[in-house]
Structures are given as structure tokens and as C-alpha cells.
N, CA, C and O of each residue as an XYZ file, in Angstrom:
952
protein
N      56.984    115.748    118.835
C      58.106    114.859    119.094
C      59.365    115.368    118.419
O      60.446    115.327    119.006
N      59.234    115.853    117.174
C      60.402    116.338    116.463
C      61.051    117.523    117.157
O      62.277    117.627    117.200
N      60.208    118.445    117.718
C      60.748    119.588    118.428
C      61.526    119.146    119.653
O      62.571    119.715    119.971
N      61.013    118.122    120.349
C      61.726    117.631    121.524
C      63.100    117.106    121.151
O      64.082    117.414    121.826
N      63.186    116.321    120.089
C      64.479    115.750    119.752
C      65.459    116.819    119.283
O      66.664    116.688    119.498
N      64.955    117.881    118.641
C      65.822    118.996    118.286
C      66.393    119.628    119.545
O      67.597    119.864    119.640
N      65.517    119.900    120.516
C      65.969    120.515    121.757
C      66.884    119.579    122.523
O      67.877    120.017    123.104
N      66.556    118.284    122.530
C      67.363    117.317    123.272
C      68.758    117.207    122.699
O      69.729    117.087    123.446
N      68.867    117.247    121.391
C      70.187    117.169    120.768
C      71.034    118.364    121.157
O      72.235    118.232    121.390
N      70.401    119.549    121.228
C      71.132    120.731    121.656
C      71.512    120.628    123.123
O      72.631    120.961    123.511
N      70.563    120.160    123.939
C      70.823    120.060    125.365
C      71.941    119.090    125.664
O      72.696    119.288    126.616
N      72.061    118.053    124.874
C      73.076    117.049    125.122
C      74.454    117.502    124.685
O      75.447    116.862    125.033
N      74.542    118.591    123.930
C      75.836    119.069    123.459
C      76.472    118.039    122.551
O      75.824    117.498    121.656
N      77.754    117.771    122.791
C      78.457    116.819    121.934
C      78.129    115.391    122.301
O      78.473    114.479    121.549
N      77.468    115.158    123.445
C      77.072    113.805    123.844
C      75.561    113.684    123.710
O      74.822    114.344    124.441
N      75.098    112.863    122.801
C      73.670    112.803    122.499
C      72.866    112.193    123.638
O      71.719    112.581    123.859
N      73.459    111.234    124.371
C      72.753    110.635    125.485
C      71.655    109.700    125.047
O      71.585    109.303    123.884
N      70.788    109.347    125.996
C      69.708    108.392    125.765
C      68.364    109.100    125.803
O      68.126    109.939    126.673
N      67.490    108.770    124.871
C      66.120    109.255    124.904
C      65.287    108.265    125.709
O      65.348    107.059    125.472
N      64.507    108.779    126.665
C      63.744    107.944    127.581
C      62.316    108.448    127.629
O      62.077    109.655    127.588
N      61.366    107.530    127.715
C      59.968    107.898    127.934
C      59.629    107.610    129.382
O      59.803    106.480    129.839
N      59.150    108.604    130.115
C      58.832    108.417    131.522
C      57.357    108.688    131.761
O      56.739    109.494    131.065
N      56.806    108.010    132.748
C      55.418    108.206    133.132
C      55.372    109.002    134.417
O      56.138    108.751    135.348
N      54.459    109.974    134.461
C      54.290    110.780    135.657
C      53.027    110.324    136.367
O      52.504    109.245    136.091
N      52.542    111.151    137.280
C      51.357    110.779    138.052
C      50.145    110.615    137.144
O      50.008    111.345    136.163
N      49.260    109.663    137.458
C      48.071    109.458    136.622
C      47.200    110.692    136.503
O      46.549    110.887    135.476
N      47.173    111.550    137.552
C      46.321    112.741    137.504
C      47.037    113.958    136.934
O      46.467    115.048    136.892
N      48.292    113.781    136.490
C      49.011    114.886    135.872
C      48.541    115.055    134.437
O      48.487    114.088    133.678
N      48.198    116.290    134.063
C      47.753    116.546    132.703
C      48.868    116.178    131.730
O      49.969    116.720    131.830
N      48.614    115.292    130.817
C      49.631    114.853    129.870
C      50.287    113.556    130.275
O      50.754    112.804    129.420
N      50.331    113.274    131.601
C      50.763    111.977    132.085
C      52.210    111.618    131.842
O      52.519    110.430    131.752
N      53.118    112.573    131.730
C      54.529    112.251    131.548
C      55.031    112.750    130.215
O      54.342    113.514    129.538
N      56.222    112.331    129.828
C      56.773    112.826    128.580
C      58.149    112.269    128.318
O      58.557    111.266    128.902
N      58.864    112.943    127.421
C      60.192    112.496    127.023
C      61.252    113.079    127.936
O      61.056    114.119    128.566
N      62.374    112.390    127.994
C      63.489    112.829    128.812
C      64.773    112.424    128.106
O      64.839    111.377    127.463
N      65.781    113.258    128.234
C      67.103    112.954    127.710
C      68.040    112.726    128.887
O      68.036    113.501    129.844
N      68.844    111.669    128.826
C      69.808    111.369    129.880
C      71.203    111.383    129.267
O      71.477    110.663    128.306
N      72.082    112.209    129.832
C      73.455    112.358    129.359
C      74.390    111.933    130.476
O      74.182    112.292    131.635
N      75.420    111.168    130.134
C      76.339    110.669    131.152
C      77.768    111.068    130.842
O      78.111    111.297    129.683
N      78.611    111.153    131.873
C      80.032    111.428    131.633
C      80.709    110.227    130.989
O      80.142    109.136    130.939
N      81.916    110.433    130.502
C      82.718    109.325    130.003
C      83.183    108.471    131.185
O      83.324    108.965    132.303
N      83.418    107.185    130.921
C      83.909    106.300    131.966
C      82.842    105.337    132.434
O      81.675    105.476    132.069
N      83.234    104.352    133.246
C      82.321    103.288    133.638
C      81.336    103.669    134.733
O      80.267    103.067    134.829
N      81.672    104.655    135.560
C      80.795    104.988    136.674
C      80.917    103.957    137.788
O      81.895    103.209    137.808
N      79.956    103.885    138.723
C      78.734    104.692    138.736
C      78.996    106.135    139.174
O      79.984    106.439    139.842
N      78.066    107.014    138.769
C      78.204    108.442    139.001
C      77.050    108.964    139.857
O      75.977    108.360    139.877
N      77.256    110.071    140.561
C      76.105    110.799    141.098
C      75.324    111.402    139.932
O      75.819    111.447    138.805
N      74.118    111.861    140.202
C      73.262    112.321    139.102
C      72.466    113.555    139.513
O      72.294    113.840    140.698
N      71.989    114.273    138.513
C      71.181    115.477    138.715
C      70.008    115.454    137.746
O      70.185    115.190    136.557
N      68.818    115.728    138.250
C      67.661    116.005    137.396
C      67.638    117.509    137.157
O      67.596    118.288    138.109
N      67.666    117.925    135.879
C      67.709    119.345    135.527
C      66.348    119.758    134.978
O      65.874    119.194    133.992
N      65.721    120.745    135.621
C      64.368    121.176    135.282
C      64.387    122.523    134.567
O      64.874    123.516    135.108
N      63.859    122.549    133.357
C      63.890    123.744    132.514
C      62.996    124.853    133.049
O      62.176    124.638    133.941
N      63.170    126.032    132.491
C      62.395    127.213    132.877
C      61.032    127.200    132.199
O      60.653    126.218    131.561
N      60.300    128.302    132.343
C      58.988    128.426    131.698
C      59.099    128.408    130.180
O      58.104    128.174    129.494
N      60.299    128.651    129.642
C      60.500    128.649    128.191
C      60.487    127.244    127.606
O      60.350    127.085    126.393
N      60.628    126.227    128.441
C      60.655    124.859    127.944
C      61.988    124.518    127.306
O      62.956    125.269    127.426
N      62.033    123.383    126.627
C      63.274    122.906    126.028
C      63.435    123.278    124.559
O      64.483    123.015    123.969
N      62.425    123.879    123.968
C      62.558    124.345    122.590
C      63.131    125.757    122.598
O      64.203    126.003    122.046
N      62.416    126.675    123.223
C      62.909    128.056    123.323
C      64.114    128.164    124.257
O      64.938    129.066    124.104
N      64.220    127.258    125.215
C      65.308    127.325    126.185
C      66.437    126.356    125.908
O      67.135    125.941    126.833
N      66.631    125.984    124.640
C      67.633    124.969    124.291
C      69.045    125.394    124.674
O      69.818    124.570    125.162
N      69.400    126.663    124.466
C      70.750    127.131    124.789
C      71.033    126.999    126.282
O      72.118    126.577    126.682
N      70.066    127.358    127.085
C      70.213    127.277    128.533
C      70.419    125.828    128.972
O      71.293    125.536    129.788
N      69.616    124.934    128.428
C      69.750    123.513    128.753
C      71.108    122.986    128.314
O      71.737    122.208    129.032
N      71.563    123.403    127.140
C      72.861    122.961    126.632
C      73.982    123.390    127.569
O      74.860    122.591    127.896
N      73.957    124.649    128.000
C      75.006    125.174    128.864
C      75.121    124.372    130.151
O      76.210    123.935    130.522
N      73.994    124.178    130.829
C      74.045    123.516    132.133
C      74.283    122.015    132.019
O      74.932    121.428    132.885
N      73.779    121.398    130.986
C      74.047    119.968    130.803
C      75.536    119.744    130.578
O      76.121    118.822    131.146
N      76.149    120.588    129.747
C      77.586    120.471    129.486
C      78.390    120.658    130.776
O      79.325    119.904    131.044
N      78.021    121.664    131.570
C      78.750    121.910    132.810
C      78.630    120.737    133.777
O      79.626    120.275    134.333
N      77.405    120.263    133.971
C      77.176    119.198    134.944
C      77.815    117.885    134.507
O      78.377    117.157    135.324
N      77.726    117.593    133.230
C      78.388    116.400    132.713
C      79.900    116.504    132.906
O      80.557    115.523    133.251
N      80.448    117.706    132.680
C      81.872    117.915    132.857
C      82.324    117.764    134.300
O      83.486    117.456    134.564
N      81.401    117.981    135.237
C      81.707    117.814    136.653
C      81.544    116.368    137.108
O      81.810    116.041    138.264
N      81.110    115.511    136.203
C      81.017    114.096    136.528
C      79.653    113.610    136.958
O      79.550    112.603    137.658
N      78.594    114.309    136.548
C      77.235    113.910    136.909
C      76.478    113.371    135.695
O      76.587    113.913    134.595
N      75.719    112.314    135.902
C      74.706    111.930    134.930
C      73.600    112.968    135.020
O      73.193    113.336    136.122
N      73.107    113.448    133.885
C      72.103    114.512    133.870
C      70.843    114.020    133.165
O      70.895    113.575    132.018
N      69.723    114.105    133.855
C      68.426    113.781    133.263
C      67.664    115.076    133.022
O      67.524    115.895    133.931
N      67.164    115.266    131.788
C      66.481    116.504    131.411
C      65.065    116.171    130.947
O      64.848    115.946    129.756
N      64.097    116.135    131.867
C      62.714    115.850    131.452
C      62.074    117.053    130.773
O      62.325    118.197    131.152
N      61.250    116.788    129.772
C      60.479    117.821    129.082
C      59.074    117.815    129.671
O      58.278    116.923    129.376
N      58.769    118.813    130.507
C      57.480    118.842    131.189
C      56.361    119.472    130.375
O      55.199    119.393    130.775
N      56.677    120.095    129.243
C      55.686    120.897    128.538
C      55.194    120.304    127.226
O      54.000    120.381    126.935
N      56.072    119.718    126.430
C      55.685    119.324    125.066
C      54.537    118.340    125.048
O      53.577    118.520    124.299
N      54.619    117.285    125.874
C      53.562    116.269    125.885
C      52.247    116.814    126.419
O      51.186    116.233    126.192
N      52.324    117.937    127.132
C      51.115    118.549    127.669
C      50.571    119.627    126.744
O      49.610    120.313    127.091
N      51.171    119.782    125.581
C      50.646    120.700    124.579
C      51.234    122.086    124.594
O      50.670    122.994    123.984
N      52.371    122.288    125.283
C      52.990    123.609    125.368
C      54.464    123.546    124.982
O      55.312    123.876    125.812
N      54.806    123.139    123.770
C      56.214    122.995    123.388
C      56.992    124.304    123.438
O      58.212    124.288    123.605
N      56.307    125.438    123.295
C      56.982    126.739    123.333
C      56.950    127.378    124.713
O      57.250    128.563    124.857
N      56.591    126.611    125.716
C      56.657    127.079    127.080
C      55.358    127.653    127.606
O      54.344    127.697    126.909
N      55.412    128.098    128.871
C      54.231    128.631    129.539
C      54.544    129.989    130.190
O      53.886    130.375    131.156
N      55.528    130.700    129.677
C      55.907    131.975    130.277
C      54.727    132.945    130.291
O      54.085    133.179    129.268
N      54.459    133.498    131.464
C      53.300    134.359    131.641
C      52.066    133.601    132.064
O      51.085    134.202    132.501
N      52.103    132.280    131.939
C      50.954    131.436    132.280
C      51.451    130.180    133.002
O      51.112    129.058    132.626
N      52.261    130.392    134.045
C      52.963    129.288    134.684
C      52.092    128.213    135.262
O      52.527    127.064    135.347
N      50.872    128.528    135.668
C      50.013    127.529    136.278
C      49.342    126.610    135.260
O      48.573    125.724    135.633
N      49.630    126.819    133.978
C      49.171    125.829    132.991
C      49.777    124.461    133.281
O      49.142    123.431    133.057
N      50.998    124.462    133.778
C      51.640    123.229    134.254
C      52.179    123.562    135.645
O      53.312    124.030    135.762
N      51.405    123.336    136.688
C      51.781    123.774    138.028
C      53.039    123.072    138.547
O      53.373    121.976    138.099
N      53.730    123.711    139.491
C      54.943    123.110    140.027
C      54.705    121.762    140.699
O      55.586    120.903    140.659
N      53.565    121.553    141.303
C      53.282    120.239    141.899
C      53.202    119.160    140.828
O      53.633    118.027    141.041
N      52.648    119.522    139.677
C      52.617    118.573    138.573
C      54.026    118.247    138.112
O      54.352    117.084    137.873
N      54.861    119.267    137.986
C      56.244    119.044    137.562
C      57.057    118.321    138.632
O      58.034    117.642    138.312
N      56.666    118.459    139.897
C      57.329    117.675    140.945
C      57.151    116.187    140.673
O      58.065    115.402    140.923
N      55.989    115.790    140.165
C      55.783    114.398    139.769
C      56.761    113.994    138.671
O      57.303    112.889    138.691
N      56.984    114.894    137.714
C      57.954    114.621    136.651
C      59.354    114.430    137.225
O      60.096    113.543    136.804
N      59.704    115.280    138.196
C      61.038    115.205    138.791
C      61.261    113.859    139.469
O      62.334    113.269    139.342
N      60.255    113.372    140.187
C      60.411    112.081    140.869
C      60.324    110.908    139.906
O      60.915    109.859    140.163
N      59.605    111.063    138.810
C      59.634    110.028    137.774
C      61.031    109.926    137.172
O      61.514    108.831    136.884
N      61.677    111.081    136.983
C      63.050    111.094    136.477
C      64.002    110.470    137.496
O      64.897    109.708    137.130
N      63.805    110.797    138.783
C      64.636    110.208    139.836
C      64.489    108.687    139.836
O      65.477    107.960    139.940
N      63.258    108.219    139.719
C      63.030    106.758    139.699
C      63.799    106.103    138.561
O      64.396    105.042    138.741
N      63.785    106.738    137.379
C      64.540    106.177    136.265
C      66.031    106.148    136.578
O      66.702    105.147    136.325
N      66.548    107.238    137.123
C      67.978    107.309    137.406
C      68.406    106.270    138.431
O      69.448    105.636    138.263
N      67.626    106.082    139.485
C      68.043    105.163    140.534
C      68.041    103.712    140.070
O      68.615    102.844    140.729
N      67.403    103.452    138.953
C      67.392    102.095    138.399
C      68.543    101.847    137.431
O      68.744    100.716    136.987
N      69.294    102.882    137.100
C      70.402    102.739    136.163
C      71.659    102.245    136.880
O      71.981    102.742    137.960
N      72.368    101.286    136.306
C      73.585    100.780    136.947
C      74.729    101.777    136.971
O      75.675    101.612    137.741
N      74.658    102.821    136.129
C      75.736    103.814    136.112
C      75.463    104.995    137.029
O      76.169    106.000    136.955
N      74.448    104.899    137.898
C      74.092    105.980    138.820
C      74.144    105.467    140.257
O      73.687    104.360    140.543
N      74.703    106.276    141.161
C      74.657    105.988    142.601
C      73.297    106.459    143.103
O      73.057    107.662    143.212
N      72.417    105.530    143.404
C      71.000    105.836    143.615
C      70.745    106.811    144.759
O      69.802    107.600    144.699
N      71.572    106.764    145.796
C      71.337    107.647    146.939
C      72.016    109.005    146.770
O      72.006    109.815    147.696
N      72.599    109.264    145.614
C      73.279    110.533    145.364
C      72.708    111.209    144.116
O      73.417    111.456    143.141
N      71.439    111.494    144.173
C      70.752    112.153    143.066
C      70.197    113.483    143.559
O      69.468    113.532    144.550
N      70.545    114.555    142.864
C      70.062    115.877    143.213
C      69.141    116.426    142.136
O      68.904    115.780    141.115
N      68.623    117.633    142.375
C      67.736    118.274    141.410
C      68.075    119.755    141.334
O      68.313    120.403    142.353
N      68.095    120.280    140.117
C      68.343    121.699    139.862
C      67.237    122.219    138.951
O      66.869    121.556    137.982
N      66.707    123.397    139.256
C      65.683    123.994    138.403
C      65.856    125.484    138.287
O      66.396    126.126    139.188
N      65.398    126.046    137.175
C      65.545    127.466    136.883
C      64.175    128.098    136.647
O      63.375    127.579    135.868
N      63.906    129.215    137.319
C      62.672    129.956    137.147
C      61.473    129.057    137.470
O      61.312    128.662    138.625
N      60.644    128.728    136.505
C      59.533    127.804    136.737
C      60.066    126.468    137.249
O      59.433    125.814    138.077
N      61.233    126.070    136.749
C      61.872    124.857    137.250
C      62.352    125.016    138.680
O      62.309    124.061    139.456
N      62.817    126.227    139.047
C      63.208    126.493    140.425
C      62.012    126.457    141.358
O      62.094    125.945    142.474
N      60.915    126.998    140.895
C      59.647    126.926    141.622
C      59.279    125.460    141.845
O      58.815    125.085    142.922
N      59.487    124.644    140.828
C      59.219    123.215    140.930
C      60.135    122.547    141.946
O      59.713    121.654    142.681
N      61.399    122.985    141.984
C      62.325    122.441    142.979
C      61.799    122.697    144.388
O      61.835    121.798    145.228
N      61.310    123.908    144.663
C      60.760    124.200    145.989
C      59.615    123.261    146.311
O      59.513    122.768    147.434
N      58.752    123.009    145.339
C      57.653    122.072    145.566
C      58.173    120.663    145.815
O      57.742    119.988    146.750
N      59.107    120.225    144.967
C      59.605    118.854    145.052
C      60.361    118.584    146.340
O      60.456    117.432    146.764
N      60.905    119.626    146.980
C      61.670    119.447    148.209
C      60.828    119.651    149.459
O      61.306    119.401    150.565
N      59.587    120.098    149.308
C      58.694    120.221    150.451
C      58.325    118.833    150.953
O      57.995    117.953    150.158
N      58.378    118.631    152.261
C      58.197    117.296    152.821
C      56.884    116.655    152.390
O      56.858    115.481    152.022
N      55.799    117.414    152.432
C      54.484    116.852    152.096
C      54.386    116.519    150.609
O      53.946    115.431    150.238
N      54.800    117.463    149.760
C      54.750    117.224    148.314
C      55.674    116.081    147.933
O      55.317    115.229    147.120
N      56.873    116.065    148.526
C      57.858    115.042    148.196
C      57.353    113.649    148.537
O      57.548    112.717    147.758
N      56.708    113.491    149.687
C      56.209    112.179    150.089
C      55.194    111.651    149.085
O      55.229    110.479    148.710
N      54.278    112.537    148.649
C      53.268    112.103    147.683
C      53.880    111.791    146.330
O      53.594    110.751    145.737
N      54.735    112.703    145.835
C      55.308    112.519    144.498
C      56.230    111.296    144.454
O      56.246    110.559    143.469
N      56.981    111.092    145.507
C      57.881    109.931    145.565
C      57.084    108.631    145.553
O      57.437    107.688    144.846
N      56.003    108.582    146.341
C      55.174    107.379    146.372
C      54.511    107.135    145.029
O      54.431    105.995    144.571
N      54.041    108.188    144.402
C      53.384    108.046    143.101
C      54.351    107.518    142.058
O      53.985    106.682    141.232
N      55.594    108.007    142.096
C      56.595    107.571    141.118
C      57.136    106.181    141.425
O      57.678    105.513    140.544
N      56.991    105.746    142.671
C      57.576    104.477    143.063
C      59.076    104.565    143.258
O      59.786    103.570    143.112
N      59.570    105.769    143.593
C      61.002    105.965    143.790
C      61.423    105.423    145.151
O      60.698    105.567    146.135
N      62.579    104.808    145.201
C      63.105    104.257    146.448
C      63.822    105.305    147.283
O      63.956    105.145    148.497
N      64.275    106.359    146.656
C      65.049    107.388    147.342
C      64.379    108.751    147.160
O      63.544    108.946    146.277
N      64.772    109.679    148.022
C      64.410    111.084    147.844
C      65.602    111.803    147.234
O      66.689    111.232    147.137
N      65.410    113.042    146.824
C      66.537    113.843    146.351
C      67.469    114.149    147.519
O      67.023    114.497    148.612
N      68.763    114.014    147.270
C      69.756    114.217    148.326
C      70.160    115.677    148.482
O      70.706    116.056    149.517
N      69.902    116.492    147.481
C      70.241    117.917    147.517
C      69.499    118.612    146.384
O      69.087    117.972    145.416
N      69.330    119.929    146.510
C      68.577    120.667    145.494
C      69.095    122.088    145.363
O      69.574    122.688    146.326
N      68.987    122.619    144.136
C      69.354    124.006    143.860
C      68.226    124.638    143.055
O      67.828    124.122    142.011
N      67.720    125.756    143.553
C      66.660    126.487    142.859
C      67.212    127.832    142.404
O      67.583    128.672    143.224
N      67.262    128.028    141.087
C      67.661    129.308    140.517
C      66.417    130.184    140.351
O      65.445    129.791    139.706
N      66.468    131.370    140.941
C      65.426    132.407    140.853
C      64.003    131.839    140.773
O      63.299    132.043    139.783
N      63.585    131.114    141.840
C      62.225    130.557    141.837
C      61.184    131.569    142.280
O      61.526    132.631    142.799
N      59.932    131.249    142.080
C      58.818    131.971    142.700
C      58.723    131.446    144.131
O      58.412    130.274    144.345
N      58.987    132.299    145.093
C      59.058    131.843    146.489
C      57.766    132.081    147.269
O      57.541    131.435    148.292
N      56.928    132.985    146.810
C      55.785    133.397    147.615
C      54.496    132.675    147.266
O      53.495    132.838    147.963
N      54.496    131.887    146.212
C      53.267    131.221    145.781
C      53.345    129.733    146.068
O      54.418    129.134    146.010
N      52.209    129.147    146.375
C      52.161    127.714    146.602
C      51.656    127.390    147.991
O      51.999    128.059    148.965
N      50.838    126.357    148.070
C      50.231    125.971    149.337
C      51.260    125.473    150.336
O      50.973    125.376    151.529
N      52.488    125.150    149.846
C      53.502    124.600    150.744
C      54.287    125.683    151.485
O      55.123    125.353    152.326
N      54.043    126.968    151.198
C      54.860    128.031    151.776
C      54.748    128.046    153.301
O      55.765    128.153    153.987
N      53.544    127.940    153.837
C      53.367    127.927    155.293
C      53.799    126.571    155.826
O      53.347    125.523    155.364
N      54.684    126.623    156.807
C      55.161    125.384    157.381
C      56.088    124.614    156.473
O      56.213    123.396    156.598
N      56.749    125.318    155.548
C      57.629    124.649    154.586
C      58.776    123.956    155.310
O      59.407    124.539    156.192
N      59.043    122.701    154.929
C      60.161    121.951    155.491
C      60.847    121.188    154.368
O      60.285    120.248    153.806
N      62.064    121.601    154.051
C      62.812    120.946    152.977
C      63.328    119.596    153.460
O      63.761    119.464    154.605
N      63.283    118.599    152.588
C      63.677    117.246    152.964
C      65.184    117.029    152.876
O      65.681    116.000    153.334
N      65.916    117.971    152.301
C      67.359    117.825    152.106
C      67.953    119.223    151.924
O      67.204    120.189    151.770
N      69.281    119.350    151.939
C      69.902    120.663    151.746
C      69.424    121.340    150.462
O      69.352    120.713    149.405
N      69.098    122.629    150.572
C      68.510    123.393    149.469
C      69.232    124.725    149.338
O      69.298    125.503    150.290
N      69.773    124.981    148.152
C      70.444    126.243    147.840
C      69.552    127.044    146.895
O      69.092    126.527    145.877
N      69.309    128.323    147.242
C      68.498    129.200    146.400
C      69.373    130.342    145.903
O      70.014    131.026    146.700
N      69.403    130.552    144.590
C      70.180    131.617    143.949
C      69.210    132.561    143.255
O      68.369    132.120    142.471
N      69.319    133.872    143.540
C      68.278    134.822    143.118
C      68.673    135.648    141.904
O      69.680    135.375    141.250
N      67.858    136.672    141.611
C      67.970    137.586    140.467
C      67.732    136.839    139.144
O      68.551    136.040    138.691
N      66.604    137.133    138.572
C      66.093    136.325    137.474
C      66.971    136.334    136.229
O      67.350    137.389    135.720
N      67.289    135.111    135.743
C      68.045    134.889    134.500
C      69.467    135.416    134.538
O      70.068    135.626    133.484
N      70.032    135.639    135.739
C      71.397    136.165    135.818
C      72.417    135.233    135.180
O      73.492    135.680    134.781
N      72.099    133.937    135.074
C      73.055    132.982    134.517
C      72.951    132.848    133.011
O      73.662    132.037    132.417
N      72.078    133.629    132.374
C      71.945    133.581    130.924
C      72.973    134.494    130.271
O      73.699    135.220    130.950
N      73.021    134.446    128.944
C      73.898    135.342    128.181
C      73.095    136.459    127.522
O      73.623    137.223    126.715
N      71.814    136.543    127.875
C      70.932    137.537    127.259
C      71.157    138.913    127.874
O      71.468    139.006    129.061
N      71.008    139.987    127.092
C      71.112    141.339    127.646
C      69.944    141.626    128.578
O      68.880    141.017    128.467
N      70.157    142.555    129.491
C      69.088    142.934    130.411
C      67.950    143.571    129.611
O      68.160    144.491    128.821
N      66.747    143.057    129.836
C      65.602    143.545    129.067
C      64.334    143.443    129.896
O      64.276    142.692    130.870
N      63.327    144.198    129.507
C      62.043    144.190    130.192
C      61.104    143.220    129.500
O      60.948    143.269    128.280
N      60.470    142.328    130.275
C      59.517    141.355    129.745
C      58.132    141.742    130.244
O      57.787    141.423    131.382
N      57.324    142.424    129.423
C      56.048    142.955    129.918
C      55.033    141.885    130.293
O      54.191    142.118    131.160
N      55.095    140.702    129.653
C      54.084    139.673    129.937
C      54.404    138.859    131.179
O      53.581    138.058    131.623
N      55.602    139.057    131.753
C      55.997    138.291    132.940
C      55.105    138.640    134.129
O      54.502    139.712    134.181
N      55.037    137.709    135.082
C      54.270    137.913    136.314
C      52.831    138.315    136.012
O      52.285    139.245    136.606
N      52.233    137.588    135.073
C      50.841    137.808    134.684
C      50.562    139.257    134.312
O      49.552    139.837    134.709
N      51.491    139.833    133.532
C      51.294    141.172    133.004
C      51.882    142.282    133.841
O      51.863    143.444    133.433
N      52.411    141.940    135.018
C      53.010    142.993    135.853
C      54.390    143.386    135.337
O      54.884    144.477    135.620
N      55.001    142.486    134.579
C      56.289    142.767    133.978
C      57.456    142.485    134.915
O      57.313    142.481    136.138
N      58.625    142.247    134.300
C      59.843    141.993    135.073
C      61.052    142.299    134.202
O      60.995    142.187    132.977
N      62.140    142.685    134.846
C      63.393    142.922    134.151
C      64.305    141.728    134.366
O      64.553    141.334    135.506
N      64.807    141.147    133.282
C      65.680    139.983    133.384
C      66.906    140.194    132.498
O      66.923    141.066    131.629
N      67.927    139.376    132.739
C      69.110    139.467    131.901
C      70.312    138.848    132.587
O      70.312    138.640    133.800
N      71.338    138.557    131.797
C      72.519    137.890    132.302
C      73.524    138.843    132.925
O      73.561    140.035    132.622
N      74.342    138.272    133.810
C      75.431    139.019    134.442
C      76.628    138.073    134.494
O      76.568    137.029    135.145
N      77.703    138.431    133.818
C      78.844    137.513    133.685
C      79.440    137.117    135.033
O      79.700    135.938    135.273
N      79.656    138.086    135.904
C      80.273    137.793    137.190
C      79.374    136.907    138.048
O      79.838    135.958    138.679
N      78.087    137.230    138.060
C      77.143    136.433    138.851
C      77.026    135.015    138.302
O      76.934    134.050    139.061
N      77.031    134.899    136.976
C      76.947    133.558    136.374
C      78.146    132.711    136.772
O      77.984    131.558    137.170
N      79.334    133.265    136.669
C      80.528    132.492    137.010
C      80.550    132.134    138.494
O      80.973    131.040    138.868
N      80.096    133.055    139.334
C      80.028    132.763    140.762
C      79.035    131.633    141.035
O      79.291    130.766    141.871
N      77.904    131.645    140.330
C      76.901    130.597    140.546
C      77.424    129.229    140.116
O      77.106    128.221    140.746
N      78.220    129.185    139.056
C      78.799    127.921    138.608
C      79.695    127.342    139.704
O      79.669    126.141    139.971
N      80.482    128.207    140.329
C      81.336    127.770    141.435
C      80.503    127.294    142.616
O      80.820    126.279    143.236
N      79.430    128.031    142.930
C      78.561    127.625    144.031
C      77.895    126.279    143.758
O      77.794    125.443    144.656
N      77.448    126.071    142.539
C      76.831    124.796    142.173
C      77.829    123.656    142.330
O      77.510    122.614    142.904
N      79.033    123.861    141.818
C      80.055    122.818    141.911
C      80.347    122.468    143.368
O      80.424    121.291    143.723
N      80.511    123.490    144.212
C      80.833    123.263    145.616
C      79.690    122.595    146.363
O      79.903    121.657    147.131
N      78.487    123.078    146.134
C      77.307    122.550    146.823
C      77.057    121.090    146.455
O      76.835    120.253    147.330
N      77.094    120.790    145.166
C      76.846    119.408    144.742
C      77.950    118.469    145.227
O      77.676    117.337    145.625
N      79.183    118.936    145.193
C      80.295    118.103    145.672
C      80.116    117.776    147.152
O      80.433    116.672    147.594
N      79.608    118.737    147.908
C      79.439    118.525    149.344
C      78.378    117.470    149.646
O      78.543    116.669    150.566
N      77.289    117.468    148.874
C      76.161    116.617    149.226
C      75.963    115.399    148.328
O      75.250    114.470    148.710
N      76.570    115.381    147.154
C      76.373    114.245    146.238
C      77.636    113.420    146.021
O      77.569    112.336    145.443
N      78.782    113.912    146.473
C      80.025    113.164    146.257
C      80.327    112.268    147.444
O      81.335    111.561    147.443
């Protein structure tokens, strides 16, 4: 719990936001977890975004969460940041072992977060989107698949579906939903792994179950993606 609040404080930036306990699907290992909700200044109501962390989780990935929460809040969105790993026993993430917490399981977390947001008076319930990075992007693909979305939404008891989604460098080739995939709402996919980070380009040997991968930030690509996110969300959530 202490690690989560450390990460949440970083993710919230200068606005601490609200700590929330959410319940996920009964068959999800761990059954839910903590979430931080950060809102813009002013009375609202606002559109909202569920932000899904990478395989690094919210402890190792605190800087990444902080950057995107600050940006999205600055654009006028309420931001919900669920922690999918800590309550399931993986506070330091699942990098290299992504199926320890499968994307379908995290899709349940995403819809539990959506259900919480749509019940808040400061959120426009029909204007809630979802953004995920890496393992979180993989989760976005699952959460936007028509079949997965119907089940996860019903399990969460959510009244609405996600109105738009953005997946940063997801795993696109894995998952039972790949054949016959049908997204329930507009979906933007941005590629090249970790391009939006500030980390130098480096080789990660344990990535892709030992096959390895090269990742790293690119300033121009990061700034372009920020513009794309702003434009895409404004089009579908404003």
C-alpha cells in the first residue's frame, strides 16, 4: 500500500487527487486495487480518461505516469490511474512476464475505473476515453474489442462504453480477439516502443520473453504524439 501511495503522489504531480478503491471482476486474480483520480481546476463537469500503466507498473513507471497525468489534466480531463499490479502481488511490474496479469484481466480494471468515473458529478459520463502504454496499450486493444468490452462492461456494471481509445506501442499480434477484431469506438494506435519516454535508446534483453527489444525516447516523436493525443481526444471526447 505504501508503494502505491508513493507512486500515486508522483503520478498526481502538484494535484494529489483522490485515492479510490475499486473492485474488478470476481475471477480476476487480486480482485481489483487502488486507483488515483486527478481532476482539473474548476467546477466541471469534464470529460475523462482512464490511463493504463505499462508493464513497469506505477512504482517503477512513476515518472511516465506523472508526465501523462499532468498533460491530460492540463488539457481539461479528469484522469483515473488504476494500479493493476500491486494488489496482485507485482508492485515492481511484470516486464518480461506480461501474462502474469493478462490484458483481459486488466480490461476488467479499466471498466471498473470507467464505472467509478461515470458516477462522479464532475465527469461527463458519455465522454470517457482510455489510454494505455505497452502492456497498458495491449490492454486497450482488449478493452476495445467488442466481445471483451461487452463482458467487462457487464461485469463492472458500467452504464457506458469507452468513447475513444489510444494505444501506445501495444502487442498487436497476441490475444484471442485478434481474429475478427472489431473496435467499439475510435481507436488510435501509436507505434515504436517507449518513444514517448525520456530514456536513452537501450537494449532490454529480457523483453519479449527473452527475445530482447530495443526501446528509448525520441523528442520529436514524443512531441508529435502529444499533439496527436490532444487532437484525437478533442475530436471524440469534447
